[in-house]
N, C-alpha and C positions, 0 to 999 in steps of 0.2 A: 148361230154358233160360230160362223166364220169370223165375226168380230173379236172373239176370244183369242184368235191367233195373231192379231195385230196387223199393222199397216203393210207389212211385207208379204202377207199371204196372197198367193195368186193361184188361179185355176189354169191348168194347162192339160192338154190331151195329146201328148206326143209319145205315147206308149213307153218305150224303154228310155227315152231321153231323160225323164225325171229321175229314174233310178241311176242312170249314169252320172247325172249331176250330183246325186247323193253320194255315190261312190267316190267322186272326185272331191268331195267336201265343199261343193258350191251351194248346196241346199242342206237343210237339217232334217227334213221330213218329207215323205211322200205318203199321201192317204188316197186310196182308191177303193171303189166298191164294185162288187159283182164281177171280179176277174175269174176267168176260167183257168184251170191248172196250166194249160199251155201258154197263158199270158205271163205267168209269174215264174214257172219252173226254170226257164233259161236264165232268169235274172238273179235267182237266189244265190248261186255261187259268186257272182260279181258283187252283190250286196254284202254277203258275209265276208268275203276275202278283203273287202275294204275296211272291215271292222264295224260295219253298221249292223243293225238288228232288223229282222223282218219277221212278222207274225201276222195272224189275222187279228181282227178287233177284239177277240176274246183271249188274246195272248197265246194262241195255239199255233202249231207249225203252219206255215203258209203254203205248203206243197199242194194242198187241195184247192187252192184258189179262194174265191169269196171276197170278203172285205179285207183289204190288206193295209197294214201300216209298216212302213220302213223308216227307221230313224238313225241318226248318227251316233246316239249313245243311249244307254239304259235309263238314265234319269229322264231324259226327254220322252223316251218311249213310254215309260210309266205315266208321265203327266198327260200325254195325249190319249193313252188308253183310258184313263179316267174320264177325260172329256168325251170320248166316243162311247163310253159304257151305255148311255141311254139309247144309242143308235144300234148297238150290237144286237143281232138277232138272238133270241133266247133259245 
């Protein structure tokens, strides 16, 4: 699946750094799995105030944690949600 995202895709595990890079406009998407509410709750205002979108992989509010997708715009968000659909828990 990672090949679908292109050559610029990278994996990193620096907690809030990736979301700050998204808020700064330096990356277009952050995809993470199995987050606890306390992992994502403090970041939601930062993400949303930058104009980005954050939901779980089912396009539901991210406040409960779980599998999280944050993107710079709605078009990209919908495209990545479609790619993640087979991996979203039913």
